[in-house]
N, C-alpha and C positions, 0 to 999 in steps of 0.2 A: 723663685718662691717669694711671696710677699713678705716684707720685713715684719717681724713681730710674731710670726707663727712659730710654734714650738717644735714642729717636725715630728710629731708622734706618728707611730705606725700601728697597724693591727697587731703586730707581734708585741709591741709595747703594752698593748691592752690585754695580752695573754693568749692570743690566738695565732698559731704558727701555721700558715698556709703551706709553707715548704715541708713541714713535718707531715701534713696531711697528704701531700703529693708523694712523699717518700713511702708512706704507708700503702697507698694505692699501688705503687710499683711493686712493693714487696709481696702483696697478697695476690697479685694477678696470677702467678703460677698455681696457688692454692685454688683459686676460683676456676682456673682452666681444668683442673682435675675433675671438676664436677660436671663438665659438659655432657649433655645427653641429647638424643634426638628431639628436635623442637626448638632448641636454643638458636635464635637468630642474631642476637647481639647481647653483650653483657656489660661488664664494668666500663665506665668512662663516659657514657652518654647521659642525657637527661632522663632517660627511661630505658628499660630493657624490653626486648621483643621476644615473643615465644609463639611458635607456629603449632597449633593443636593438630592440624592434619599431618604435619611431619612427625608428630609424636604418636600417630597411629589411631587417632580418634575420628569417628565418622559423625556421631551425633552427641557431642559431649555436653555434660553439665559441669560447670566449674564449682569447686568447693574451696573456701578460704578458712584459714585458722590463724590466730595470733596468740602469743603468750610470752612469758618471760621466764626467768630462772628463780626469782624471789630472793629471800634473804640468804640462800646458799651462797650468793655472791659475797656476802660479808666474810665468810670463811675463806673464800678464794682470795679476796683482797688482803685479809690479815695474814695469810700464809704465803702469798705470792704464787700459789699453785693455781694458775688461771687457765691451764691448757685444756681442761675438760669441760669448762662451763659453756663453751661454744657447742659442744655435743649436746649438753643438757638443753640448750636453747632450741636447737633443731628438733630434738626428741619431743619436747613438750608441745611443739606445734604439729609435727607430722604424725605422731602417735594419736593425736586427737583427730586429725584429718582422715586417717585411714579407717577410723571407726564409722565413717559415713560410707565406706566402701570405695573411697577414692584413692587413686595413685598420686602421690606427691610429684609435682612437675618442677616447680622452682621455688626458691627461697630468697627472701631479702632480710637483712638485719639492720638494726639501729643500735649503734654504740655511742654512748654519751659519757664524757669525762670532763673534769675541770681543766686538766692540762694533758695534752696528748703525749704519751710515752710510746714511741713507735714500736719498740720491741714487745711491750706488754700487749698493745692493741693487736699486733700481728699474730702473736700466739693465740689470742682469743679468736680472731677471725680464721686462723688456720684450723682451730678446733671446730668452728662452724662449718668450714669446708669438709672436714672429715665426717661430720655428722651428715652432711648432704651426700657424700659418697656412699656412706653406709645405707642410706635410705633411698638412693637412686634419684635424687632431685638435684637440680642445678642451682648453684649460688650465682644469681645473675645481677644482683645489685644490692645497694644498702646505703646507709648514711653514717658517717663518722662526725659527731658533733663535739667540738671543743668549746666548753662553756665556762670560762673562768668566773668564779663567784657563785656558781650553782652547785658545785661539788667540792668537798674537801680534797686536799692533795692525796692522790693515789686512788680515790674512789671512782667508780664507773657504774653504769647501768646498761642493761641489755634488753632488747625486745626483738622478737622475730615474727615474720609473716610468711606463711606457706600457702601456696595455691596448688590445688590438684584438680583432677578431672576423673569422671566416670562416664560411661555410656548411659544415655537416658534409659530409665527403667531399672537400673541396677543399684539404686541407693539402699543403704542399710540405716537402721534396722528394718527388717521386713519378714513377716511370717512367724514371728516368735509365738510359741504356743506352749500350753501345759505339757510337761513331759520332756521338753528340750533339755539337753545336758549342758552343764556349765564346765568348760575347760579353762583352767588358770595357767598362765605362763609366768614362770618365775621372774622376779625382779632382780636387779643387780645391787640392791641395797635400798636406801631411803629415796633415791631418785631426786626429785626437786620440789617436794612438798613437805610441809611440817617443820621447816628449819627454824622458824621462830621458837618453837618448842624445843627442838634439838639443841639450839644454842643456850637456852635456859638450863636444860639438863646438864650440859657440859659445864656451865658456870657453877651449878650446884655441886657437881662432882669434884670440883677443885682441879681438874685436869686441864692442861693446855693443849693447843692444837699440835704442838710438837712433842707431846707426851706419848708414851707407848699406847698402842691400840688395845683397849681392855677386852675386845671381843674378836681379835684376830691378829694378823701380822702387821708390821709397819707402824706408822704414826697415826694418831687419832684423826688429825685434820685431813691427812691424805685419804684415809678410809672413808670419811664422811663426804669427801669430794668425788667418790666413784661416780662416773657419769650415768645419767639415765639411759636405760636400755632402749635401743631402737627396735621396734617390732614390725616395721613396715613391710619389708620383703617377706617375712615369715607369715604375717597376717594375710597379705595379698595372695600368697601361695595357697593358703587354706581356703580363701574366698573363691579362687579360681578352680579349686578342686571340687567345690560344690558342697552344700549342706550347712553353710554358716548363715545364721539368721541375724546375728548382731555381734558387735564387739564393743567392749567398754574399757577405756583407758583408766586405770586406777590411779587417780591423782588426788588432789585435795578433796577430802570427804571420804576417802578410802573405799573399801568394799561396800560399806553401808549406804553411801550416798551415790556412788557412780553406777552400780548395776541397775538400780531402779530407773535410771535415765533412758535405758533401752528396752524396758519392759512395758507392754501395753497396759492400759487401764484394766484393773481387775486381776492382774497376775503379779506374783511375787516369786520368791525363791527360797529353797532350803539349802543351806551350805554347811558342810561338815568341816569344822575347824581342825579336825585331826587328819585331814586329807593331805596336808603338806607340813613340812618342818619349818617352824618359825626361825628365820635367820638370826644369827647371834646379835647383830646390831639392834634388832628390835627387842630381843630379850634384855639386852643391857639398858636400852632406853626405858623399857617398862619397869625394870627393877630399880634403876637409879632414880627415876622420876616418880616412882610409886604410882604409875599410870594404870588405871583400870582397863580391863579387856575391851569394854565398849568404847572407851575413849581412843584406844589404840586402833580399833577397827574403823573409826570415822575420822582419823587424823592421818594415818600412815597406810602405805600399800601392804604392809605386813608380809612381804615376800611374794605377793602376786601383783605384777605390773600391768597385765592385760588379761581380760577375760573374754572368752568366746562363748556365745550361746549357739549351740549346734543341734541339728536334728539327731534324735536318739540313735537312729540306724546308721548315722555317719560318724558317730563319736570316735569309734576305734580307728577308722580309716584316717580321720583328720588328726588324731593323736599321732599316728605314724608320719603323716605329712609334716606336722610341726616338729616332731623330734628329728626328722630328717633335715630340717632347716636349722637344727642346733638348739631348739627350745627344750626346756625342762617343763613337762606338762603334768598337771594334777587334775584329776576328775573331782570337782568340788561339790557337785550336787545337781539339782534339777530345778526347772521352772515349775511353779505350783500355782494352783488357784488361790486367790486371796492376796491382796497387796501386802508388801512388806518383806524384809529379809529376816528369815528365822535361822538362827545358828544352833547347831548341835555340837557336842564335843567341847574341847577346851583349847584355847589358843596359847595360854600362858601356863 
């Protein structure tokens, strides 16, 4: 070495390559669990390969989706309960993707942090793998970025990317018409939208994340971190049974904003707010925050995480299919002439 050099290393600058390699080794078994037909190569290369023919497709159209978890991560970071946010990440991507009628094939993640803590990172990525297993897609790659100076100690961010496929000519929405029936699938809680408002309400309530859950069992933080429900296999079963004209993932914007995205010009919907029971978490949020019904309906899923628009003569049969897949199904209303969502009954 030339005299006068200070001998600094990348680790001295805050980036630990050895820790990154240790993480890759630890998560390989989790990624292997997600293998499915079509995977040619996974972790370790500069890219991952996937064979559409081996996955069973003859004339495929690819569908892509990307998303994050949002400020729900703040609760996970503050409580240390990070095991479920990987499931959230997968769900937010693949639940969108399946609304196009596509089967999720593979998933890639992006995990960024100021200083890599191998155990925390591994727990998060193992959660991502679990979400992939539940939705039938393979975790075939990703990026772990250690960026000192960009994130405060302990903080991290997540993004996900899902790719799926469908046979040409099978894209949704398709054929939505007046008289179609709206079937709602129950959510598992708040899922991954509206958490900036959720955190404000918790702050106003005076409760801490480790305080008793006011709307159920356990601790408040743990309850609010319940992962987003994955609807992929159930929704695809309904699509393959025939009679599904559209699916709408109820995320940011709630029922009010998401259902119109799959309705043709000139059509709207009538929804009976008494068709399902509002879960306790939403009752508590509304009461504690003094939130009006209209604001609840365009901010939160309010207990309906996915909606199917189905042919009227297939509604009963598809309800049986979905219930057989483990879903709680509510018949919410119908597609009507005239744009806009019209609510009857009361939510609160």
